[in-house]
N, C-alpha and C positions, 0 to 999 in steps of 0.2 A: 347158740352159746358157743364161745370161742374155746379153744383147747391150748394149754401151755405145758411147755416142756421145759425141763432144767437139767443141767449137768455141770459138775464143778470142773473148771477149766484154769489151770495154773493159778489155784487157790482162790478164785473168785467165781461167781454163779453166773453161767450164761443161760439166759432165759428166752425162749422163742414162743411168742404168741401167734397162733394160726386163727384166721376167721375172725379176727378182733376187728380191724381196720382195712380198707382199700380192698373191699370185697369184688369190686369191678375189674381190678387186674386179674391177668390170668394166673398170678401167683403172689402172695404177698406174706412177709413175715416182719412182726415187729419184734426188733431184736433188743434184749436188755443185758448188759455185761457190767455188773455191779450198778452204778447208777448212770452208767452211759447208755442212751436210747438211740437207736437207728431204725428207721423205716426202710425196709428193702422190697422193692417191687420187681416183678418181671412181667412184660406185655409184649404181645405179638399182633402183628396186621393180621386182618382175615385172608388177604390174597396177597401172592407174591408181588414184589416190585418188578414192573416190566423194565425190559432193556438192560439189565445189569448182569454181571458174570461174577458176583461175589455175595457172600453172605452179610447183608446190611445189620450188623449188630452195633448198639451205641450203648456205652455205659457211663453213667453219671454219678459223681460223688458230691453232693451238694452240702456246703458248710453253712450251716444257719448260726449267725453270730449270736442269736439268743440262746444259743447252746452253752455259751460260757457266759452269759449275763452282759453281753456288750451290744451296743447300738453301732451298726456300721459306720465307718468315718465317711467324709466327703460330703458333698451337697446333697446327694440323693437320699442318704440315709436307708438305703435298701441293698441288700446283696446284688452286687453286679455279676460280671462274668467271672468264672472258675478261677480260683487262685492256681499258682503252679502246683501247690502241695495237692489240691483237689484233683487236677489234671493227672498228676503221677500216681496218685491213689486210684483213679480210674483205670489207668493203664496197668497197674497191677491186678485188678480185679478182673479186667478184659483178657489179659493174656493167658491165664489158665482156663478160662471157661471157652473161648473161641473155639479151640480144637475138639471139644466136646460136642458142638451142634453139627448136625447133618452137612457134609461138603456141598451137597445140592439143594440146600433149604434156601430159598430166596425171600422168604417173609421177612418184614423189618421186625427186629427183636429191640426192646429198649430196657435196660436195667438200670433203676434209679435208687439211689441210697441217700436218704436224707437224714444229716445227724440232727438229732433234736435236743439232746443233752450230752454233756460231756464230763465224766468222772475222772479226775487226774491220775487215777489208779487204773483205768481201763481205757487204752487206746480205741477210739472209734473206729479205726480202720478194721480191726478184727472183727467186730460185729457186722461191719459192712461186707467184709470179704465173705464171711460165712452166711449172711443174710441173702446175698445174691445168689448163692449156690442153693440155699434151701428154698427161696422163692421160685427159682426155676425148676429144681426138682419136682416140687408138689404141684407145679401147674401143668397145664396140657401141652407145652411146647416141647417138640422133640428135643431131648437132651441126653448125653450118655454120661449123666452123673452117677453119683455125688463126687464133688471134689471138696477139700477142705484146705484151709490155709492157717499157718502158725508162724509167729515171729520169735526170733531168738536173739538173745543178747549175751555178752560176755563180761562179767565183772570179776575181777579178781581171779581170773582163771577158772570161774565156774559159769555154766550156762543159765541163763535165765529165760524162762518160757513167757512170752507176751510181755516184755518188760513195761513199766510204767513210763511216764513222761520224765519223771526224774531220773530214772535208771537208764533210759536211753541216753541222757545227757552225759553220763560217764561211762557208757559202755564201750568196749573195743570192737564191737561187733553190732550191726543192725542187719538182720538177716530175715527175709520172708521166704517161705517156702510152701507151695501148694502141691497137693498130692491126689491121686485118684486112689482106689482101693489097693493097688499094688506098686505103684510107680510115681516118681516125681514128675510134676508136670510143669512147674515154673520155679526159678530161683531169682531173687534179687537181693544184693547185699552191698553194704558199705563196711569196710573193716580196716582196722589200723594195724595193717601189715600181719594179717593172720596165716600162720603156715597152711600149706594145702591139706595135710592130714587133718588138722583141727577143724579147718572149713568143712570136710567131708563129713567128720563127726558131728558137727552142728547141724548138717543138712538132715542127717538121717536121725537125728534127735527130734527135729521137727516132723519128720516123716512119720516117727513113732506116734506122736500127739495127734497127728492128722488121722491115723487109722482109728482112734478114740473117737474123735469128732464125727467120722464118717458112720461109725456105728449109731452114733446119737441121731444123725441125719436120717438114716436108713429107717429108725423107729418112727420118725415123724413121716416120712413118705408113705411107709406102710399103712398108717393110720388116715393120713389127710392127702395123699397123693391123687392126682386126678389121671384119667386115661389119656396118653398121648394122642393129640389130634393127627389125623393124615395129612399130607401134603402133596402139592404137585411137584414131583422131581424135575429138576433141570438138568439132568444128566445127559452128556452126549450121547445119541443113539450107537450103538455098538456096529449097526451096519455101515455107519458114516466112518468109522475108524478102519473098518475093513477096505472100504471103497478108497480111502485115502492112500492106504499102504499099497494099493495095486499101482496107483499112480505115482507115489512117492515111496518106494520101498526103504526099509530102515537104514540100509546102507547110505542112501542119499541124504537122509535126515541126519545121520551121524556126521557126514561130510559138512553139512550145512552149519551145525552147531559146534563143531571141533575146531575152534579159533581161540586165540588169546586176545584178540581185538574185538571189543564189543560192538564197534560200527560195523565190523565186517560182518559178524554174525547177524547182525540185526537185518542188515542187507540181504544176506542169504535167506532168512526166513521170510522176509517180504517177497522175494522171488517165488519161494516155494508156495506161498498164500495166493499170490497172483495166478500162478499154475493150476491151483486146485479151483479157484474162483470161476476161471474159464471152463474147466471140466465139469463143474456143476452149476453152470449158468442157467439151467432150466430146472434146477431144483431148489426152489425158494425156501423150503423148509430146512435144506441143510446149510443154505448160505447164511441164514440167521444165526447159526451157532457154529460157523466154520472157525471163526478166531478162537474160540474156546477149545475147538476140537484140534486145531494146530498147536495150541499151547498144551494141551494134555499130550500130544504126540511128542512134543520137544521133551516134556517132562519124563515121559516114560523112556525116551531114547536117552537122555542124560543119565537117569537113575540106572540103566542097565549098564551103560558104559562104565559107570562108577563102580558099582556093587559087583557086576560080574567080571568086567574086563580091567578093573583097576585103572581105567583112563578118565583123566579129567577133561573138561572141555578145551582148556588151554595148554594141555599137554604137561602139566607139572606132575610129579611124584605126589602121592597121598600125604606126606609130611613137609612139602616142599613150600616155603613162603615165596610170593611174588617179589621181583626186583624192588629194593627198598633204596631210598634217597633221602638226605636230611641237610637243611640249610638253615642257617640264623642270620638275622640283620637283612633281610630281603626287602623290608620296608623302611624308608628314612623317617627320621624324626619321631616316630612312634617311640614308646617306651621299651618296647620288646617284642620282637617278631621272630617267626620260624615257620618253614614249610616242610612237611613230612608226606612223603610220596610212597605209595605201596601199589605197584602195578598201575592200573588206570582210576586209582583212588589217590586223591591229592587235596590235603589240607593246609591253610595257611592260618596260624593263630597269632592274633596282635594282643599284648599285655598293656594294660593301662593301670598306672598307680596314682592314688589320690589319698588326701586325708581320711581318717577314720570316720569323721562326720558324714562322708559319702557312702558309708555302708548301707546296704538296702534294709529298709525297715519292713517287718513282716507283720501282717495284720490277719492272723488265722486263730484257730481253736487251741494251738499249742502255746500255753502261757510261759513255757521256759525258753521258748525261741522267739525272740522279738526283733533280731536284726542279724545279718550275716555279712562278713566282710569280704567273702570270696564269692565272686559271681562269674559263673561260665555260661556263655551264651554260644549256641550253634545254629548256624545258618544252612540252609540247603536249598539254594536257588535252583531254577528249573534248567540253566545253561549247564550245570554240572552233570546232567545226564542226557544232554542234546535236545532238550525240549523247549517250548515256548509257552508260558503262562504269567499272567501278571502276579507280583508278589502281594500277599495279603497278610503279612506278618507271620509269625512262627506258629505252626501247627501243633498238635500234640506229639507228633514224632519228634520235631526239633526241640521241644521242651524236655521231652524224655530223653534224648541223647545229650543234651546240654547238662541235665541232673546227673546222667551216669558220668560224665566227664568230671563234673564238679565233685561228686561223691569219690571218685578215684584220686583226685588230688588233694582233698582236704587234710588227709593224714599226713602229709609230707611238707605243709605250709609251716612257716616259722610262727612262733606265738607272737601275739600283739606287743608284747612288752620289748621283744627283741627286734620286731619289724613292724612299726606303728602306722601301717598303710591299709587302706581299702583297695583290694585287688580285682580287676575284672579282666578275663581272658574271652576274646571271641573268635570261635573257629568259623572261618569262611570255606566252604566246601568248593573248591574249583572244579573238581572232577571226581565222578562218584562210580565206583563198580564194586561195591561191597564192602562192609564194615568202615563206614567214614567215623562213626563214634569212636572207635579205638584209634585210628588213626588221628583224631582229634585230641586223643589223651597224650600221644606222642608228641605231637606238634606243641601243645600246650605245656609240656614238661620243659621243652627247649626254649620255647618263648619265655617262659618264668625265669629261667636261669639266664638267658640273654639279657632280660630286664634287671638283673641284679637281685632278684628275690631269692633269699638263702633258704631254699628248700632243702629239707634233711636229705632227701635221696630222689633220683630220678623215678618216673613212673612210665611204663609202657603197657600198651594194649593190645590185644589179639583175639580173633575170634575163630572158633571151631564150628564146623558142620557136620552133618551126618545124613546117611542114606541107610535106610532099613529095608530088610527082605521080610519073608514071611513069617520069620521066627525071631524070638528074642536075641538069639545069639548069631542071627545073619545080619551084620551091619558094618559100614565103614565109617570111621572119624576121620574128617578131612580137616587139615590145618589152614588156616588163612582162607576161608571162602570167599569167592568173588560173588557178584550179584546173582549170576545164573544158579550156581549152587546154593545160594540162600532161598531163590525163588522155587526151584524143584526140589529142594533138600527138605529135611525133617527137623533141622535144628539150627539156631543161631545161638552158640554158647559164648557170650563175650567174658573175657577174664581180664583185669588190669591188676598191676602190682609192681613192687620193687623187686630187687634180688631176693629180698628176705621174705616177701609175703605177699598175700592178696590184698589189694585195698577196695575191689569193686567186682560185682559180678552181675551179668543180666543174662537170664536164659530165656529164650522163646522158642516154641517147638510147635509143629503142626500135627503131631501125633497124640496118642493117649498116654504119654508118660515116657520115661527113660528108666531102663534098669540101673542098678548100682555100677556094674561095669563100665557102662557108657559114660556116666557121670564122672568115674574116678578116671577114665582115659582121657576124657576132655579136659579135666583139670590138669593132668599130667602134661598132655599135649601143649597147653598154653603156657605152661611153666617153662618148657624148652623153648617154646617160640619167644616168649617175652624176655628170656635170658640173652637169646640171640639178637634180639632187635636192641636191647639196651647196650650190650657189649661191642656189638660189630658195627653198629649205625648211630645210635643216639650219643653215646659216650665219646664216639671218634669225631662227632660234629661238635659238641660242646661237652667237656668233661665235668665240670662245675659251674656253680653260679658265679657270675661275675662279682668281683670284690664290692663295688658300688653301682648304684644306680645310674642311669645313662644321662647325658647331658640335659635333654629334654624333659626328663622326668622330675617330679617335684621332690626337694629334700625336706627332710624333717628334723628339727632340733627339738628334743624333749627337756623339759625341766620340772621340777617339783615344787609347788608353793604350798604354802600354809592355806587349807581349805577355808579358813576364816578370812583370808584376804581376796578370795574369788570376786566378792562384790566390789572391792576397791579396783580390781582390774577391769570388770564388766563396765562398771560406771552406771550412773543413773540412766536408764532405757538403753544401756549399752553404748553411750556416747564414748567412754574411754576407749573401749576395745575397739570400736569402729573407727575412732581416730587413728590409732596404732596401724591398724589395717590399711587405711587410706593412705597413710604417709609411707609405708614400707611396701605395699603391694603383696603382703602375704595373706595366708589364711591361718587363723588361730582357733584351736579347740581346746576347751577346758572340760575336764570330767568333774564329777562331784567330789572326788577325792583329792583334787588340786593338781592333777597331772596335766601339763600345758604342752601341746604340740604346736609349734610353729612351722608351717609349710610354705614353700616358695621356691623358686628357681634361681634367685640371686643370693649368695651365700652372705653377701655384705648386709643387704637388706634384713635378711633374717636374723642376723647378729645384732642388728640394731633394735628389730623388735624384740628380741629376747631381752636385750638390756632394758628396754622400756618396762617389760613386764617384771622384770626383777627388781627394778627401782620401785615399781608401783607396790609390789607384794612384800617389800621389805621395811622393817621398822626403821624409821630415820633415827640415827645416832650421830651425836657430836664427832665431828672429824672425817665424816664421810665427803667424798668429792664427787662433783656432778658436773656435767656439761649441759648448759641449758641455753634458751633464748629469751631476750628482754622481750617482754610482752605488754609491759605497762610502766610508765615513769610519772613519779609524782615529786613534789616537792621534797619530800623527806627520804626518798631512796626509789629503787626500782623493783618491779617484780620480774622474777626469772622463771619461766616454765621449764622444768627439768625431766618431765614425763607427761604425756597427755593428761590433762585435767589436773595435774600436780604443780603448784607453784610455790616459791619462798620468796622472802623480801630481803634485799641487800639495803642496809640503811647507807644513807649518804656518806656517813663516816667510815663505812666499811669498804667503799668503792676503791679508793686509792690510798696509798700510803701517806701522800701529802694531802693537805687540805684543799677541798674543793667547794665552791659557792654554789654551782648549780650541776644537778646531775647530768642535764643535756650536754655539759661541756665535755663529758667523757662517754655517754652512753646515747645510743640512738635505737629506736625500736627495730626489732629484728637481729640485733647484735648476738653473736654466739660467744659465751663467756664460761669461764670455769669458776666454781664457787665451792666453798667448804662449808658444811653444815655447823652452825654454832648451837644448835638445840631449838627449842621453841621460845618465842617471846611471851609477854605477859598475856597477849590476846590468843595465845595458842597456835599462832602462825609459826612456820618454819623460818628461822633466820639464817641468812647466808653471809658469807663474806667473801669479797674478792680479793682483798689486800693480803689475806692471811693464807691464801692459796701457796702451798710450797712451790719452790720453783722448779723442782724435778716432777711434779705432778703433771 
């Protein structure tokens, strides 16, 4: 018999069924939030994976299209690779849970969340996040939980806990916060320039709700939890550390890591490792873990230098930002380009503009979001860190960094009505030594302005790090962390925003949570750094968006037609509109409400296409003057095409002021002529006259 537990969460009932399904997993929870149903499972391998020096955790968020009553698109008609939304949700589940597993645990662990039904009032991300924590807590897998996750929106100045899909669509804030019993362990946010104080208030509003959920999870674990299994520790032997210190004293290791050049530091560590390998040549059991031992020795050295001596590896002050540089227009012919450099981190972003028809279509579980006009893509090639490996397309990290930058810039983009373009920015990582995602935000802002995108305000991003001691009040917050400080530190706190407020946050940590003073100091530090980057670097490079899009960017003319005339403009099977496109070389998009966008690079051709559309969409009235082409000659007159698929007849008596016997004496096929509309004849055809066209027309 299975057990069922329920609690009220944000006005809706959250129910957890234990031992109902998936009993062969180490832990499983069938989650119900309203009518949303998610199956969360946690499984671990029996033995540790050999030859690795990391904890092999994988998290999956599986979107089943039957959950919203859809059959997947495409030829295969079954779910394929995970969508970007699914990958981003997996990352949000992964980030707070990973630090709570033992650092020396090497057994494979897989957390799977299968979305089986979706209630529009209950976002499936919530039960998936909570389900993963519950399944792991009740399992026999070593885990220092529980943790809980809550989402917060901001509508009309009021906080909304776990907003619905519809509420998210109008919210000024989309915040996700994960907590342990005492501390915040993960923050992810997109915001419409939310002030720092309001953001902190929202974070701790979510933290309060998380404490209620943790009490609920504690009750489930107390009744259903399994005893945690023992495991083979992969920790480095303490006697090896002592032997290393005798050969390479702490002062020598400090000298090896104290450099502002990444390559120099890596070369120093390589020499240290070679020296130790020679010394331990006969101790095979030590050689197998020597790399991890050297890594741990570096980590302890760097942390001690920062925490006790307030010395950073590159010699900077605790609040000092690395040298900054900004350029625009470094790539010719593209629609917009910019490069932003911070120390040994360098990003080039290229902007491309296109008609709205090229916006990305989304096929997911969120029925309120079917497309997006702004796409930010982030690439991280191996050469950017001096390595060599084949490119296999973007991984989860690249997708996550691209989504973070996209989230940071969406609030400042112009409305479609003001700037009817689809926009794509691509951030290419030329060089990396920490916080490339935030550098890509800076580069993208400048690239958009260089492309003539009228963004409301510039956005900058910066990251803070953390090194903690033995107590909660023993810590150092570092402004603008480089790679080494990220690897060996406890936190990567990324914040992007304008002068007025925050547009995005992503916080990753490696410890069991942050106290409120640390969160507040990190947000304050990032604000100071962001203001400096905007004022002293970015705005001095390009102060505001260019007044017009570039020479090679497509131009767009917008007109409004009667929706009843859309069929006339499109024509049978698209014949009319395709003829306009072929003749002028433009692209034409028509929305259901009659908004027409004419897109091209040649202004003359665009105006011609606009003229044709307007002619077709206008009711023909007596006295209108058109320019057309003679397409047919009969004994009684000539037919003139004045727009694609639209013809009128000029009777032989209306061609010249004087009498003529044959139409061919005056007109030949292909002649361009001016005509004036006389109305419609007895057969309903449009009648034209050439001889009655005013001389000034």
